[in-house]
N, CA, C and O of each residue as an XYZ file, in Angstrom:
916
protein
N      -6.527     26.861     20.427
C      -7.700     25.979     20.482
C      -7.281     24.584     20.916
O      -6.326     24.036     20.366
N      -7.943     24.017     21.852
C      -7.608     22.700     22.349
C      -8.158     21.618     21.431
O      -9.133     21.819     20.708
N      -7.504     20.473     21.485
C      -7.992     19.326     20.725
C      -9.349     18.915     21.275
O      -9.517     18.767     22.486
N     -10.302     18.734     20.397
C     -11.639     18.308     20.808
C     -11.704     16.793     20.767
O     -11.504     16.189     19.713
N     -11.976     16.187     21.885
C     -12.101     14.736     21.924
C     -13.459     14.325     21.382
O     -14.453     15.032     21.547
N     -13.481     13.189     20.744
C     -14.712     12.720     20.115
C     -15.530     11.874     21.083
O     -15.628     10.658     20.920
N     -16.108     12.508     22.076
C     -17.013     11.829     22.981
C     -18.424     12.200     22.591
O     -18.637     13.110     21.789
N     -19.378     11.503     23.151
C     -20.772     11.714     22.747
C     -21.233     13.134     23.008
O     -22.065     13.663     22.271
N     -20.690     13.771     24.070
C     -21.153     15.111     24.409
C     -20.179     16.203     23.980
O     -20.336     17.365     24.357
N     -19.175     15.830     23.192
C     -18.205     16.834     22.755
C     -18.843     17.795     21.766
O     -19.669     17.400     20.943
N     -18.453     19.051     21.855
C     -18.960     20.052     20.923
C     -17.788     20.673     20.182
O     -16.793     21.082     20.780
N     -17.931     20.734     18.861
C     -16.894     21.365     18.063
C     -16.911     22.870     18.318
O     -17.966     23.466     18.537
N     -15.749     23.457     18.288
C     -15.636     24.900     18.454
C     -15.253     25.543     17.133
O     -14.578     24.933     16.304
N     -15.693     26.787     16.947
C     -15.296     27.524     15.756
C     -13.812     27.872     15.850
O     -13.279     28.031     16.949
N     -13.144     27.991     14.701
C     -11.742     28.403     14.727
C     -11.636     29.852     15.174
O     -12.581     30.631     15.046
N     -10.475     30.194     15.695
C     -10.238     31.565     16.133
C      -9.173     32.149     15.215
O      -7.979     32.003     15.472
N      -9.596     32.800     14.163
C      -8.679     33.249     13.125
C      -8.631     34.764     13.019
O      -9.607     35.460     13.300
N      -7.490     35.246     12.611
C      -7.355     36.649     12.232
C      -7.096     36.638     10.732
O      -6.003     36.288     10.286
N      -8.094     37.019      9.963
C      -8.005     36.859      8.513
C      -7.188     37.990      7.882
O      -7.727     38.831      7.163
N      -5.883     37.999      8.160
C      -5.005     39.013      7.595
C      -4.189     38.450      6.435
O      -3.958     39.129      5.434
N      -3.761     37.211      6.586
C      -2.991     36.566      5.539
C      -3.778     35.362      5.037
O      -4.728     34.915      5.680
N      -3.377     34.853      3.899
C      -4.014     33.629      3.439
C      -3.584     32.495      4.356
O      -2.391     32.236      4.513
N      -4.524     31.843      4.941
C      -4.245     30.800      5.913
C      -4.190     29.434      5.240
O      -4.511     29.297      4.060
N      -3.779     28.431      6.004
C      -3.663     27.078      5.468
C      -4.647     26.150      6.167
O      -4.764     26.150      7.392
N      -5.344     25.366      5.368
C      -6.199     24.296      5.876
C      -5.549     22.978      5.480
O      -5.494     22.634      4.299
N      -5.060     22.246      6.471
C      -4.467     20.932      6.245
C      -5.541     19.865      6.451
O      -6.213     19.839      7.483
N      -5.696     18.989      5.462
C      -6.663     17.895      5.559
C      -5.930     16.567      5.406
O      -5.202     16.362      4.435
N      -6.122     15.676      6.356
C      -5.566     14.327      6.284
C      -6.368     13.507      5.267
O      -7.489     13.874      4.915
N      -5.794     12.407      4.803
C      -6.500     11.558      3.838
C      -7.162     10.367      4.529
O      -8.378     10.359      4.718
N      -6.381      9.377      4.902
C      -6.974      8.188      5.519
C      -7.534      8.521      6.894
O      -6.831      9.066      7.744
N      -8.788      8.194      7.105
C      -9.437      8.492      8.373
C     -10.138      9.830      8.406
O     -10.796     10.168      9.390
N     -10.002     10.599      7.333
C     -10.717     11.878      7.210
C     -11.452     11.928      5.875
O     -12.677     12.042      5.839
N     -10.708     11.845      4.792
C     -11.313     11.855      3.452
C     -11.709     10.461      2.985
O     -12.651     10.300      2.210
N     -10.985      9.462      3.459
C     -11.221      8.089      3.008
C     -11.148      7.140      4.199
O     -10.371      7.343      5.132
N     -11.979      6.097      4.143
C     -12.044      5.168      5.270
C     -11.796      3.721      4.857
O     -11.966      2.809      5.667
N     -11.400      3.503      3.617
C     -11.038      2.160      3.178
C      -9.663      1.775      3.715
O      -8.781      2.623      3.852
N      -9.489      0.500      4.015
C      -8.185     -0.016      4.397
C      -7.454     -0.495      3.149
O      -8.073     -0.697      2.104
N      -6.144     -0.677      3.254
C      -5.422     -1.336      2.182
C      -5.988     -2.747      2.016
O      -6.377     -3.390      2.991
N      -6.027     -3.213      0.776
C      -6.562     -4.542      0.443
C      -8.006     -4.697      0.932
O      -8.412     -5.780      1.354
N      -8.768     -3.615      0.872
C     -10.128     -3.650      1.432
C     -11.036     -4.659      0.740
O     -11.993     -5.143      1.343
N     -10.749     -4.978     -0.502
C     -11.608     -5.949     -1.197
C     -11.520     -7.334     -0.549
O     -12.430     -8.150     -0.700
N     -10.430     -7.598      0.166
C     -10.290     -8.893      0.841
C     -11.170     -8.998      2.078
O     -11.329    -10.084      2.634
N     -11.746     -7.876      2.516
C     -12.668     -7.915      3.654
C     -13.978     -8.604      3.283
O     -14.728     -9.043      4.155
N     -14.239     -8.693      1.999
C     -15.422     -9.408      1.519
C     -15.194    -10.911      1.694
O     -14.289    -11.487      1.090
N     -16.015    -11.525      2.514
C     -15.818    -12.948      2.820
C     -15.954    -13.828      1.581
O     -15.513    -14.977      1.585
N     -16.553    -13.303      0.538
C     -16.713    -14.074     -0.693
C     -15.498    -13.971     -1.610
O     -15.426    -14.658     -2.630
N     -14.550    -13.118     -1.250
C     -13.338    -13.008     -2.060
C     -12.503    -14.277     -1.865
O     -12.348    -14.739     -0.734
N     -11.966    -14.845     -2.941
C     -11.209    -16.103     -2.813
C      -9.979    -16.007     -1.916
O      -9.477    -17.030     -1.449
N      -9.487    -14.796     -1.670
C      -8.310    -14.624     -0.814
C      -8.654    -13.939      0.508
O      -7.773    -13.411      1.186
N      -9.921    -13.950      0.866
C     -10.362    -13.232      2.068
C      -9.696    -13.749      3.348
O      -9.539    -13.001      4.314
N      -9.308    -15.020      3.352
C      -8.694    -15.597      4.561
C      -7.374    -14.913      4.924
O      -6.892    -15.035      6.051
N      -6.795    -14.193      3.960
C      -5.497    -13.571      4.203
C      -5.594    -12.157      4.773
O      -4.590    -11.605      5.223
N      -6.773    -11.572      4.759
C      -6.884    -10.166      5.163
C      -6.394     -9.942      6.591
O      -5.549     -9.077      6.820
N      -6.905    -10.699      7.545
C      -6.505    -10.529      8.941
C      -5.031    -10.875      9.143
O      -4.359    -10.261      9.971
N      -4.539    -11.833      8.410
C      -3.125    -12.203      8.505
C      -2.237    -11.050      8.056
O      -1.220    -10.755      8.683
N      -2.635    -10.398      6.959
C      -1.872     -9.254      6.461
C      -1.918     -8.109      7.466
O      -0.893     -7.501      7.775
N      -3.111     -7.820      7.973
C      -3.285     -6.739      8.949
C      -2.397     -6.974     10.174
O      -1.712     -6.058     10.630
N      -2.410     -8.182     10.699
C      -1.633     -8.488     11.901
C      -0.137     -8.413     11.618
O       0.624     -7.844     12.401
N       0.274     -8.988     10.504
C       1.696     -9.020     10.166
C       2.265     -7.618      9.987
O       3.325     -7.304     10.527
N       1.564     -6.775      9.233
C       2.114     -5.469      8.873
C       1.833     -4.393      9.917
O       2.712     -3.590     10.231
N       0.630     -4.372     10.450
C       0.241     -3.284     11.348
C       0.480     -3.589     12.826
O       0.389     -2.694     13.667
N       0.785     -4.845     13.144
C       1.068     -5.211     14.531
C       2.513     -5.679     14.712
O       3.232     -5.191     15.584
N       2.924     -6.636     13.873
C       4.241     -7.238     14.056
C       5.375     -6.448     13.417
O       6.503     -6.485     13.908
N       5.097     -5.741     12.339
C       6.172     -5.082     11.592
C       5.854     -3.611     11.320
O       5.850     -3.160     10.174
N       5.591     -2.880     12.394
C       5.292     -1.458     12.252
C       6.492     -0.683     11.709
O       6.334      0.365     11.083
N       7.697     -1.211     11.956
C       8.894     -0.550     11.436
C       8.887     -0.544      9.912
O       9.271      0.445      9.287
N       8.450     -1.645      9.318
C       8.356     -1.713      7.856
C       7.278     -0.772      7.349
O       7.418     -0.165      6.287
N       6.198     -0.656      8.116
C       5.100      0.237      7.743
C       5.567      1.688      7.722
O       5.253      2.433      6.794
N       6.317      2.086      8.748
C       6.817      3.460      8.825
C       7.826      3.726      7.710
O       7.814      4.799      7.108
N       8.687      2.767      7.436
C       9.649      2.922      6.336
C       8.934      3.088      5.007
O       9.371      3.850      4.145
N       7.844      2.377      4.848
C       7.025      2.476      3.633
C       6.428      3.881      3.520
O       6.411      4.469      2.438
N       5.944      4.410      4.632
C       5.353      5.747      4.619
C       6.395      6.834      4.367
O       6.069      7.898      3.840
N       7.631      6.574      4.738
C       8.689      7.568      4.531
C       9.360      7.405      3.171
O      10.317      8.113      2.860
N       8.865      6.482      2.371
C       9.409      6.300      1.033
C      10.729      5.566      1.000
O      11.456      5.634      0.008
N      11.048      4.862      2.078
C      12.325      4.154      2.155
C      12.256      2.773      1.517
O      13.284      2.201      1.153
N      11.058      2.241      1.382
C      10.845      0.979      0.674
C       9.652      1.151     -0.257
O       8.823      2.038     -0.056
N       9.568      0.310     -1.263
C       8.500      0.408     -2.257
C       7.364     -0.566     -1.953
O       7.494     -1.467     -1.124
N       6.260     -0.359     -2.644
C       5.122     -1.271     -2.505
C       5.494     -2.685     -2.933
O       5.033     -3.659     -2.338
N       6.329     -2.798     -3.967
C       6.761     -4.114     -4.425
C       7.544     -4.840     -3.330
O       7.353     -6.035     -3.108
N       8.424     -4.109     -2.652
C       9.222     -4.719     -1.588
C       8.352     -5.158     -0.411
O       8.580     -6.214      0.178
N       7.374     -4.354     -0.081
C       6.476     -4.695      1.025
C       5.660     -5.937      0.691
O       5.461     -6.801      1.546
N       5.193     -6.027     -0.538
C       4.409     -7.204     -0.925
C       5.267     -8.467     -0.950
O       4.787     -9.556     -0.635
N       6.520     -8.320     -1.321
C       7.423     -9.474     -1.278
C       7.620     -9.931      0.164
O       7.659    -11.130      0.439
N       7.746     -8.976      1.084
C       7.908     -9.298      2.504
C       6.674    -10.012      3.054
O       6.783    -11.006      3.772
N       5.502     -9.486      2.705
C       4.254    -10.108      3.164
C       4.132    -11.533      2.619
O       3.803    -12.464      3.354
N       4.398    -11.684      1.335
C       4.256    -12.993      0.691
C       5.175    -14.038      1.324
O       4.788    -15.190      1.517
N       6.387    -13.618      1.639
C       7.356    -14.543      2.231
C       6.922    -15.032      3.608
O       7.307    -16.120      4.039
N       6.127    -14.233      4.287
C       5.810    -14.535      5.679
C       4.419    -15.111      5.915
O       4.198    -15.780      6.925
N       3.484    -14.867      5.013
C       2.142    -15.414      5.263
C       1.691    -16.403      4.187
O       0.589    -16.947      4.259
N       2.546    -16.631      3.196
C       2.255    -17.688      2.236
C       1.243    -17.357      1.163
O       0.525    -18.241      0.695
N       1.174    -16.095      0.764
C       0.297    -15.695     -0.332
C       1.157    -15.305     -1.527
O       2.290    -14.857     -1.353
N       0.639    -15.468     -2.722
C       1.387    -15.100     -3.920
C       1.528    -13.577     -3.993
O       0.532    -12.856     -3.949
N       2.752    -13.100     -4.104
C       3.018    -11.658     -4.095
C       2.364    -10.953     -5.273
O       1.818     -9.862     -5.112
N       2.411    -11.553     -6.444
C       1.834    -10.916     -7.630
C       0.317    -10.806     -7.533
O      -0.261     -9.778     -7.888
N      -0.321    -11.861     -7.053
C      -1.779    -11.823     -6.896
C      -2.190    -10.733     -5.907
O      -3.122     -9.969     -6.160
N      -1.486    -10.673     -4.787
C      -1.813     -9.673     -3.769
C      -1.533     -8.266     -4.273
O      -2.288     -7.336     -3.988
N      -0.454     -8.112     -5.018
C      -0.076     -6.791     -5.526
C      -1.109     -6.269     -6.522
O      -1.424     -5.079     -6.521
N      -1.630     -7.141     -7.360
C      -2.664     -6.732     -8.317
C      -3.916     -6.243     -7.581
O      -4.525     -5.246     -7.969
N      -4.286     -6.949     -6.525
C      -5.439     -6.530     -5.715
C      -5.163     -5.174     -5.080
O      -6.026     -4.296     -5.060
N      -3.970     -5.017     -4.570
C      -3.565     -3.772     -3.917
C      -3.672     -2.585     -4.869
O      -4.233     -1.551     -4.509
N      -3.144     -2.726     -6.066
C      -3.179     -1.643     -7.051
C      -4.619     -1.266     -7.389
O      -4.969     -0.087     -7.441
N      -5.442     -2.279     -7.616
C      -6.838     -2.014     -7.972
C      -7.588     -1.344     -6.821
O      -8.382     -0.430     -7.046
N      -7.342     -1.788     -5.607
C      -8.010     -1.182     -4.450
C      -7.554      0.260     -4.249
O      -8.370      1.129     -3.939
N      -6.272      0.520     -4.422
C      -5.763      1.895     -4.295
C      -6.399      2.817     -5.334
O      -6.674      3.984     -5.054
N      -6.626      2.293     -6.516
C      -7.212      3.099     -7.587
C      -8.681      3.395     -7.341
O      -9.192      4.420     -7.792
N      -9.361      2.511     -6.632
C     -10.810      2.645     -6.443
C     -11.199      2.905     -4.988
O     -12.311      2.586     -4.569
N     -10.295      3.475     -4.240
C     -10.550      3.765     -2.832
C     -11.675      4.788     -2.690
O     -11.854      5.649     -3.552
N     -12.430      4.686     -1.597
C     -13.545      5.613     -1.397
C     -13.033      6.987     -0.975
O     -12.053      7.095     -0.238
N     -13.702      8.031     -1.448
C     -13.366      9.410     -1.091
C     -14.666     10.155     -0.823
O     -15.621     10.039     -1.590
N     -14.702     10.910      0.254
C     -15.917     11.619      0.650
C     -16.152     12.858     -0.215
O     -15.416     13.840     -0.124
N     -17.165     12.798     -1.037
C     -17.530     13.947     -1.869
C     -18.047     15.086     -1.000
O     -17.823     16.256     -1.310
N     -18.736     14.751      0.086
C     -19.259     15.772      0.998
C     -18.126     16.624      1.569
O     -18.253     17.843      1.680
N     -17.041     15.987      1.923
C     -15.900     16.724      2.462
C     -15.217     17.535      1.371
O     -14.851     18.689      1.595
N     -15.042     16.949      0.201
C     -14.397     17.669     -0.899
C     -15.185     18.913     -1.286
O     -14.598     19.947     -1.606
N     -16.496     18.821     -1.260
C     -17.336     19.977     -1.584
C     -17.064     21.124     -0.620
O     -17.001     22.282     -1.031
N     -16.905     20.809      0.642
C     -16.643     21.840      1.644
C     -15.234     22.408      1.511
O     -15.019     23.601      1.724
N     -14.283     21.561      1.161
C     -12.924     22.050      0.925
C     -12.918     23.033     -0.243
O     -12.247     24.063     -0.183
N     -13.653     22.723     -1.291
C     -13.744     23.626     -2.444
C     -14.281     24.989     -2.034
O     -13.801     26.017     -2.511
N     -15.273     25.003     -1.154
C     -15.828     26.263     -0.651
C     -14.773     27.057      0.107
O     -14.719     28.282      0.001
N     -13.944     26.370      0.863
C     -12.961     27.039      1.715
C     -11.732     27.524      0.967
O     -10.914     28.241      1.543
N     -11.576     27.159     -0.287
C     -10.408     27.626     -1.045
C     -10.420     29.135     -1.255
O      -9.391     29.723     -1.591
N     -11.560     29.759     -1.061
C     -11.612     31.228     -1.131
C     -10.885     31.857      0.051
O     -10.438     33.002     -0.024
N     -10.772     31.114      1.126
C     -10.222     31.655      2.369
C      -8.903     31.003      2.785
O      -8.138     31.580      3.558
N      -8.645     29.825      2.282
C      -7.481     29.059      2.704
C      -6.685     28.530      1.515
O      -7.214     28.318      0.423
N      -5.402     28.328      1.768
C      -4.569     27.513      0.897
C      -4.814     26.086      1.378
O      -4.355     25.714      2.457
N      -5.524     25.291      0.599
C      -5.972     23.965      1.047
C      -4.962     22.892      0.647
O      -4.683     22.688     -0.534
N      -4.426     22.218      1.650
C      -3.391     21.212      1.429
C      -3.876     19.844      1.907
O      -4.294     19.684      3.054
N      -3.812     18.875      1.017
C      -4.046     17.486      1.402
C      -2.710     16.957      1.910
O      -1.781     16.756      1.128
N      -2.614     16.734      3.211
C      -1.358     16.312      3.841
C      -1.538     14.908      4.397
O      -2.241     14.714      5.388
N      -0.913     13.944      3.767
C      -1.150     12.545      4.131
C       0.141     11.803      4.443
O       1.111     11.881      3.689
N       0.146     11.084      5.561
C       1.205     10.117      5.825
C       0.821      8.878      5.044
O      -0.054      8.116      5.455
N       1.480      8.683      3.917
C       1.033      7.651      2.987
C       2.212      7.010      2.283
O       3.359      7.426      2.451
N       1.915      5.993      1.494
C       2.931      5.208      0.834
C       3.116      5.657     -0.614
O       2.382      6.513     -1.107
N       4.106      5.070     -1.287
C       4.319      5.384     -2.698
C       3.089      5.057     -3.532
O       2.900      5.610     -4.615
N       2.262      4.164     -3.029
C       1.043      3.776     -3.745
C       0.090      4.947     -3.935
O      -0.690      4.958     -4.888
N       0.139      5.933     -3.044
C      -0.792      7.057     -3.126
C      -0.564      7.856     -4.404
O      -1.512      8.145     -5.134
N       0.689      8.216     -4.676
C       0.937      8.993     -5.894
C       1.075      8.115     -7.137
O       0.966      8.611     -8.258
N       1.309      6.841     -6.951
C       1.436      5.942     -8.097
C       0.090      5.406     -8.579
O      -0.136      5.300     -9.784
N      -0.799      5.069     -7.657
C      -2.031      4.376     -8.020
C      -3.319      5.120     -7.665
O      -4.319      4.994     -8.372
N      -3.304      5.891     -6.582
C      -4.530      6.580     -6.170
C      -4.731      7.887     -6.928
O      -5.772      8.083     -7.554
N      -3.761      8.768     -6.880
C      -3.929     10.083     -7.512
C      -4.227     10.016     -9.012
O      -5.083     10.766     -9.480
N      -3.560      9.155     -9.787
C      -3.866      9.104    -11.220
C      -5.307      8.690    -11.522
O      -5.847      9.060    -12.564
N      -5.935      7.930    -10.624
C      -7.309      7.461    -10.840
C      -8.340      8.289    -10.090
O      -9.542      8.053    -10.217
N      -7.877      9.254     -9.311
C      -8.788     10.113     -8.547
C      -8.435     11.580     -8.815
O      -8.005     12.283     -7.900
N      -8.611     12.052    -10.056
C      -8.237     13.431    -10.407
C      -8.985     14.490     -9.613
O      -8.553     15.642     -9.558
N     -10.106     14.115     -8.995
C     -10.870     15.075     -8.201
C     -10.033     15.624     -7.043
O     -10.270     16.741     -6.583
N      -9.063     14.849     -6.573
C      -8.220     15.314     -5.473
C      -7.335     16.478     -5.907
O      -7.229     17.482     -5.204
N      -6.709     16.338     -7.053
C      -5.852     17.416     -7.561
C      -6.660     18.649     -7.931
O      -6.160     19.771     -7.846
N      -7.901     18.447     -8.341
C      -8.759     19.575     -8.690
C      -9.265     20.307     -7.448
O      -9.528     21.509     -7.494
N      -9.400     19.583     -6.345
C      -9.972     20.170     -5.134
C      -8.933     20.891     -4.291
O      -9.217     21.948     -3.729
N      -7.732     20.330     -4.196
C      -6.706     20.891     -3.313
C      -5.704     21.745     -4.082
O      -5.400     21.485     -5.246
N      -5.200     22.771     -3.400
C      -4.146     23.596     -3.991
C      -2.850     22.809     -4.107
O      -2.120     22.936     -5.091
N      -2.572     21.999     -3.100
C      -1.334     21.222     -3.043
C      -1.637     19.872     -2.410
O      -2.513     19.763     -1.551
N      -0.911     18.847     -2.837
C      -1.010     17.529     -2.214
C       0.383     17.121     -1.751
O       1.317     17.070     -2.551
N       0.519     16.833     -0.471
C       1.790     16.402      0.105
C       1.648     14.990      0.657
O       0.740     14.710      1.440
N       2.542     14.110      0.250
C       2.559     12.737      0.753
C       3.907     12.462      1.406
O       4.954     12.828      0.871
N       3.874     11.822      2.553
C       5.107     11.553      3.294
C       6.093     10.707      2.495
O       7.305     10.862      2.648
N       5.590      9.821      1.649
C       6.483      8.965      0.870
C       7.352      9.776     -0.079
O       8.491      9.397     -0.351
N       6.831     10.880     -0.582
C       7.607     11.754     -1.459
C       8.454     12.734     -0.662
O       9.559     13.083     -1.076
N       7.939     13.178      0.480
C       8.672     14.136      1.307
C       9.793     13.472      2.100
O      10.769     14.125      2.469
N       9.650     12.164      2.361
C      10.642     11.468      3.166
C      10.471     11.690      4.652
O      11.374     11.390      5.432
N       9.327     12.211      5.053
C       9.052     12.443      6.474
C       7.554     12.417      6.706
O       6.767     12.721      5.810
N       7.169     12.049      7.923
C       5.767     12.060      8.312
C       5.436     13.375      9.005
O       6.332     14.117      9.407
N       4.167     13.654      9.141
C       3.735     14.944      9.692
C       4.217     15.174     11.118
O       4.535     16.303     11.493
N       4.270     14.121     11.907
C       4.654     14.269     13.312
C       6.161     14.177     13.537
O       6.630     14.403     14.653
N       6.920     13.852     12.505
C       8.370     13.733     12.659
C       8.987     15.056     13.097
O       8.539     16.131     12.697
N      10.021     14.957     13.925
C      10.791     16.133     14.361
C       9.885     17.235     14.898
O      10.047     18.412     14.576
N       8.927     16.821     15.725
C       8.023     17.773     16.392
C       7.250     18.658     15.413
O       7.048     19.848     15.654
N       6.825     18.052     14.309
C       5.997     18.789     13.353
C       6.779     19.653     12.384
O       6.280     20.678     11.920
N       7.991     19.250     12.080
C       8.835     20.013     11.158
C       8.136     20.266      9.823
O       8.249     21.348      9.247
N       7.415     19.258      9.342
C       6.692     19.422      8.070
C       5.762     20.621      8.114
O       5.740     21.424      7.181
N       4.996     20.750      9.185
C       4.044     21.855      9.288
C       4.762     23.203      9.307
O       4.360     24.132      8.607
N       5.810     23.308     10.098
C       6.535     24.575     10.209
C       7.139     24.984      8.869
O       7.077     26.153      8.487
N       7.717     24.030      8.163
C       8.323     24.331      6.864
C       7.267     24.747      5.843
O       7.474     25.680      5.069
N       6.138     24.049      5.850
C       5.080     24.353      4.886
C       4.445     25.707      5.167
O       4.201     26.483      4.244
N       4.179     25.991      6.426
C       3.576     27.273      6.809
C       4.512     28.427      6.469
O       4.070     29.463      5.973
N       5.805     28.249      6.735
C       6.780     29.292      6.419
C       6.869     29.520      4.916
O       6.952     30.660      4.459
N       6.851     28.429      4.145
C       6.944     28.546      2.686
C       5.746     29.277      2.098
O       5.861     29.933      1.063
N       4.600     29.165      2.755
C       3.382     29.826      2.275
C       3.238     31.246      2.821
O       2.328     31.974      2.426
N       4.130     31.637      3.722
C       4.036     32.967      4.311
C       2.835     33.132      5.208
O       2.300     34.232      5.345
N       2.409     32.047      5.820
C       1.242     32.086      6.704
C       1.695     32.143      8.159
O       2.890     32.098      8.452
N       0.737     32.242      9.055
C       1.006     32.216     10.486
C       0.354     30.970     11.072
O      -0.801     30.661     10.778
N       1.108     30.260     11.903
C       0.611     28.987     12.418
C      -0.703     29.144     13.171
O      -1.547     28.248     13.132
N      -0.886     30.260     13.850
C      -2.125     30.472     14.593
C      -3.343     30.623     13.721
O      -4.471     30.500     14.198
N      -3.132     30.890     12.446
C      -4.231     31.041     11.501
C      -4.439     29.786     10.652
O      -5.208     29.799      9.692
N      -3.755     28.713     11.009
C      -3.841     27.477     10.230
C      -4.647     26.420     10.982
O      -4.624     26.352     12.211
N      -5.356     25.604     10.214
C      -6.270     24.603     10.769
C      -5.890     23.224     10.239
O      -5.532     23.075      9.070
N      -5.971     22.223     11.105
C      -5.702     20.838     10.732
C      -6.890     19.957     11.071
O      -7.420     20.017     12.180
N      -7.311     19.128     10.102
C      -8.261     18.040     10.347
C      -7.495     16.741     10.195
O      -6.976     16.450      9.117
N      -7.419     15.958     11.257
C      -6.628     14.731     11.229
C      -7.207     13.741     12.233
O      -7.705     14.138     13.286
N      -7.141     12.451     11.907
C      -7.655     11.448     12.842
C      -6.602     11.006     13.851
O      -6.916     10.267     14.784
N      -5.360     11.449     13.678
C      -4.286     11.077     14.590
C      -4.219     12.037     15.772
O      -3.991     13.234     15.599
N      -4.421     11.503     16.976
C      -4.346     12.337     18.176
C      -2.936     12.884     18.371
O      -2.767     14.005     18.849
N      -1.927     12.102     18.005
C      -0.541     12.544     18.158
C      -0.245     13.719     17.236
O       0.329     14.721     17.662
N      -0.641     13.594     15.967
C      -0.409     14.678     15.011
C      -1.163     15.930     15.424
O      -0.640     17.039     15.312
N      -2.383     15.759     15.899
C      -3.171     16.911     16.350
C      -2.534     17.575     17.564
O      -2.511     18.802     17.661
N      -2.022     16.782     18.479
C      -1.375     17.353     19.666
C      -0.157     18.176     19.271
O       0.045     19.278     19.782
N       0.649     17.646     18.370
C       1.846     18.355     17.929
C       1.477     19.666     17.243
O       2.088     20.702     17.506
N       0.479     19.621     16.366
C       0.067     20.832     15.647
C      -0.502     21.862     16.619
O      -0.267     23.061     16.468
N      -1.238     21.397     17.600
C      -1.800     22.298     18.606
C      -0.692     22.948     19.428
O      -0.761     24.139     19.730
N       0.329     22.172     19.790
C       1.450     22.706     20.559
C       2.254     23.727     19.759
O       2.874     24.622     20.332
N       2.240     23.592     18.442
C       2.900     24.576     17.583
C       2.118     25.884     17.530
O       2.654     26.923     17.143
N       0.848     25.823     17.922
C       0.006     27.014     17.912
C      -1.117     26.970     16.905
O      -1.883     27.926     16.781
N      -1.226     25.854     16.173
C      -2.286     25.718     15.180
C      -3.595     25.283     15.811
O      -3.652     24.946     16.994
N      -4.641     25.296     15.004
C      -5.979     24.949     15.478
C      -6.382     23.603     14.875
O      -6.236     23.379     13.673
N      -6.887     22.720     15.720
C      -7.069     21.335     15.295
C      -8.486     20.829     15.500
O      -9.204     21.258     16.403
N      -8.861     19.899     14.626
C     -10.075     19.106     14.775
C      -9.643     17.648     14.660
O      -9.340     17.165     13.569
N      -9.619     16.960     15.786
C      -9.224     15.558     15.810
C     -10.446     14.705     15.471
O     -11.113     14.177     16.361
N     -10.727     14.577     14.189
C     -11.938     13.899     13.730
C     -11.729     12.394     13.665
O     -10.616     11.915     13.448
N     -12.816     11.659     13.855
C     -12.757     10.199     13.826
C     -13.712      9.586     12.809
O     -13.575      8.413     12.460
N     -14.667     10.357     12.335
C     -15.645      9.856     11.368
C     -15.846     10.890     10.270
O     -15.433     12.043     10.397
N     -16.484     10.459      9.196
C     -16.796     11.396      8.117
C     -17.685     12.524      8.628
O     -17.489     13.683      8.264
N     -18.659     12.191      9.468
C     -19.554     13.223      9.988
C     -18.806     14.208     10.876
O     -19.105     15.402     10.861
N     -17.844     13.726     11.646
C     -16.992     14.626     12.426
C     -16.343     15.665     11.516
O     -16.377     16.864     11.793
N     -15.751     15.180     10.427
C     -15.045     16.067      9.508
C     -15.999     17.060      8.850
O     -15.667     18.235      8.696
N     -17.176     16.591      8.465
C     -18.181     17.473      7.867
C     -18.590     18.554      8.859
O     -18.676     19.729      8.501
N     -18.842     18.159     10.103
C     -19.240     19.130     11.124
C     -18.149     20.164     11.371
O     -18.430     21.353     11.518
N     -16.910     19.704     11.414
C     -15.792     20.617     11.645
C     -15.656     21.618     10.501
O     -15.474     22.813     10.736
N     -15.742     21.139      9.281
C     -15.617     22.031      8.126
C     -16.783     23.004      8.046
O     -16.605     24.155      7.647
N     -17.968     22.554      8.420
C     -19.121     23.461      8.445
C     -18.900     24.583      9.449
O     -19.276     25.726      9.191
N     -18.298     24.271     10.585
C     -17.985     25.303     11.569
C     -17.009     26.326     11.005
O     -17.179     27.532     11.180
N     -15.985     25.822     10.325
C     -14.994     26.723      9.737
C     -15.637     27.602      8.670
O     -15.391     28.807      8.622
N     -16.460     27.000      7.817
C     -17.143     27.761      6.763
C     -18.030     28.836      7.367
O     -17.996     29.988      6.933
N     -18.815     28.472      8.354
C     -19.713     29.444      8.989
C     -18.934     30.596      9.605
O     -19.370     31.746      9.564
N     -17.786     30.281     10.172
C     -16.987     31.312     10.823
C     -16.375     32.279      9.808
O     -16.514     33.494      9.945
N     -15.699     31.741      8.794
C     -14.993     32.623      7.861
C     -15.961     33.437      7.009
O     -15.623     34.534      6.564
N     -17.153     32.914      6.780
C     -18.115     33.662      5.975
C     -18.777     34.784      6.762
O     -19.453     35.634      6.183
N     -18.586     34.793      8.089
C     -19.139     35.862      8.916
C     -18.175     37.029      9.078
O     -18.588     38.130      9.441
N     -16.879     36.794      8.809
C     -15.897     37.848      9.080
C     -15.376     38.476      7.801
O     -14.542     39.380      7.852
């Protein structure tokens, strides 16, 4: 199945599965299940530290992507990253860190998508696969128990020490082999075009979603398909 581009006239396609073994449904977190940014409360112009939001975004996501990737691979901690940010943009590290922890704990999660994932657990081994930081398992998961209840397994790059696209999708191959599944029977929902391309080249089926509605539509297609066979 080819990657479906999110253009106005794009149409999602049903998965092409052979339901012989238990298959795997990989779901990304940020950009699929959740759309909040880190430090999202600072986006509120009435927040006393709102002036720092764009500075943080530019510093970390534009100027220091290497630090961002190291953070996602678990090579540095959230405390170290906040110290780096504070040293460079002139904000108090402790104040920013407290905001960060609270925002991670109260991040938005799509109930509509989780409901559909729950339905698909009859047909798939459902894995939440996220390229994420130590903050995900330290601050988000403990305050969002619905995630552990919905998914069979949760994998975070910070704990695995690798991102999904690393080494040409090594994570996917190892996970699929460990589950005794076949890559052609596995489905990925992810907002990353690179990750989707790699998974597709491995032989998996992908939905390169960009919005919550994209993800809902894709999951509805999968549900309709598996319930017919």
